[in-house]
Structure formats: structure tokens, C-alpha cells
C-alpha positions in Angstrom: 224.6 135.0 57.0 222.3 137.5 59.1 219.4 136.8 56.7 219.9 133.1 56.6 219.6 132.5 60.1 216.6 134.6 60.6 215.0 132.8 57.5 215.8 129.5 59.2 214.3 130.6 62.4 211.3 131.3 60.3 211.3 127.8 58.6 211.6 126.1 61.8 208.5 128.0 63.2 206.5 126.8 60.2 207.7 123.3 61.1 206.6 123.8 64.7 210.2 123.3 65.8 210.2 126.3 68.4 213.6 125.2 70.1 215.3 125.0 67.0 213.8 128.2 66.0 214.8 130.0 69.1 218.4 128.6 68.5 218.5 130.2 65.2 217.2 133.5 66.0 219.7 133.8 69.1 222.5 132.8 66.7 221.4 135.7 64.3 221.2 138.2 67.5 224.8 137.1 68.4 226.0 138.7 64.8 223.8 141.6 65.4 220.6 140.9 63.4 218.2 143.1 65.3 215.0 141.7 63.2 215.7 138.5 64.8 214.0 139.9 68.0 210.8 139.7 66.2 211.4 135.9 65.3 212.5 135.2 68.7 209.2 137.2 70.2 207.2 135.0 67.7 208.8 131.9 69.3 208.1 133.1 72.9 204.5 133.9 71.9 204.0 130.5 70.7 205.6 129.0 73.7 203.5 131.6 75.9 206.7 133.5 77.3 207.7 136.9 77.5 207.0 138.2 73.9 206.2 141.8 74.9 209.6 141.9 76.8 211.5 140.6 73.7 210.0 143.2 71.6 211.0 145.9 74.0 214.7 145.0 73.1 213.6 145.7 69.6 212.4 149.0 70.3 215.6 149.8 72.0 217.6 149.0 69.0 215.4 149.8 66.3 216.0 152.8 63.8 212.1 153.1 63.2 210.7 153.4 66.7 207.3 153.8 65.5 207.4 150.5 63.6 208.9 148.8 66.6 206.0 150.1 68.7 203.6 149.2 66.2 205.3 145.6 66.0 205.3 145.1 69.8 201.5 146.1 70.1 201.0 142.5 68.4 202.7 140.7 71.2 201.6 142.7 74.5 198.3 142.7 76.5 195.5 144.9 75.5 196.4 148.2 77.2 200.1 147.8 76.5 199.2 147.3 73.1 197.0 150.4 73.1 199.8 152.4 74.5 202.1 151.3 71.8 199.5 152.2 69.0 199.4 155.6 70.4 203.2 155.9 70.6 203.7 154.7 67.1 201.0 157.4 65.9 202.8 159.9 68.0 206.0 159.2 66.3 204.8 158.9 62.9 201.3 160.1 62.4 201.2 158.6 58.7 201.4 155.1 59.8 198.1 153.5 59.1 198.1 150.3 60.9 197.5 152.1 64.4 194.5 153.8 63.0 193.1 150.7 61.3 193.7 148.7 64.6 192.2 151.2 67.0 189.2 151.3 64.6 188.8 147.6 64.4 188.9 147.2 68.1 186.2 149.9 68.5 184.0 147.4 66.1 184.2 144.5 68.4 180.4 145.3 68.8 179.3 145.6 65.3 176.4 147.8 66.7 178.5 150.7 67.1 177.9 151.5 63.2 174.4 150.9 63.4 173.8 153.5 66.0 176.2 156.0 64.6 178.9 155.8 67.1 181.0 158.7 66.1 184.4 157.4 67.4 184.1 154.5 65.4 183.1 156.2 62.2 185.9 158.8 62.8 188.5 156.3 63.1 187.5 154.3 60.0 187.4 156.9 57.5 184.4 157.4 55.1 184.8 154.7 52.8 185.5 152.1 55.3 182.5 153.2 57.1 180.0 153.1 53.9 181.6 149.6 53.1 180.9 148.1 56.7 177.7 149.6 57.0 176.6 148.1 53.6 178.1 144.8 54.8 176.4 144.9 58.3 173.0 145.9 56.6 173.4 142.7 54.6 174.3 140.4 57.5 171.5 141.5 59.2 169.1 141.2 56.3 170.2 137.6 55.7 169.8 136.9 59.4 166.5 138.4 59.4 165.6 136.4 56.4 166.7 133.0 58.1 164.3 133.6 61.1 
């Protein structure tokens, strides 16, 4: 029953039936399905409501706090998301998502690789760095040819 209500909420979201999704997730929460906080946060996010606050409830109840902080980072504003990713890494340094997310954030200007910005390179790791440098060079070469 727990999973069925949560899945029903997901189906309602897919059908853009947000009020029904909210009801399904609330019913799942009433019978103690804590993952429904994530679904409810998705509804709030789509309704432009208090998703970050809903995800805080998940953190309070979750067994894996690092995973919950990681998930909350997807629903909060930028500074809070950075704090959550740092906390996820502190709690579980082997989680890879926070490292990838921080590295991608540092790459919002693709020039950091071209000028050898060490903070970007260190977070990405050698394979990713080589791959991204190659792709950037290809893109620059194609842009140059089009001019």
C-alpha cells in the first residue's frame, strides 16, 4: 500500500494532475512512507511552493542523511544547495553526486578548462577533464570554421 500510493503520486505528476498527486503523497505520509516527502517536494516544486522545507522533513526522518541532503540540494536555492552538498560529502565522502554537481557548477563558464582553472580540474578528475577539454576544443574548432 505504501509503494502504491507513492507510485500513484508519480503517475499523477506525469499527467500534470498536481492536486491529485499531492493528495496521494499526503496519504502515503499518513501511513509513514517517508519517501513521499520527496514526491510531495516535487509537487511543491512544480507548484512553485516550499519544496526545500518539505525536503527538510525528509532529512529529519531519513536513515541515510547524506542521501537526503543530496536530494534536498535539488530543490533549494543555490547557496543552500551548496551547503547541502557539502554536508552530504561530510557525512559520506564516497557519494559521487556532490563532487560532480560542484564540478559542473564551476564549469558554467567553459573557459575555466581552457585557462587551466585548477579548482575545476581537481573536482572533475582526470578522465572527465580530458574528455571535456577534447569536447571544448572540438566545439571551438567548429565555431571557428563557421566564422
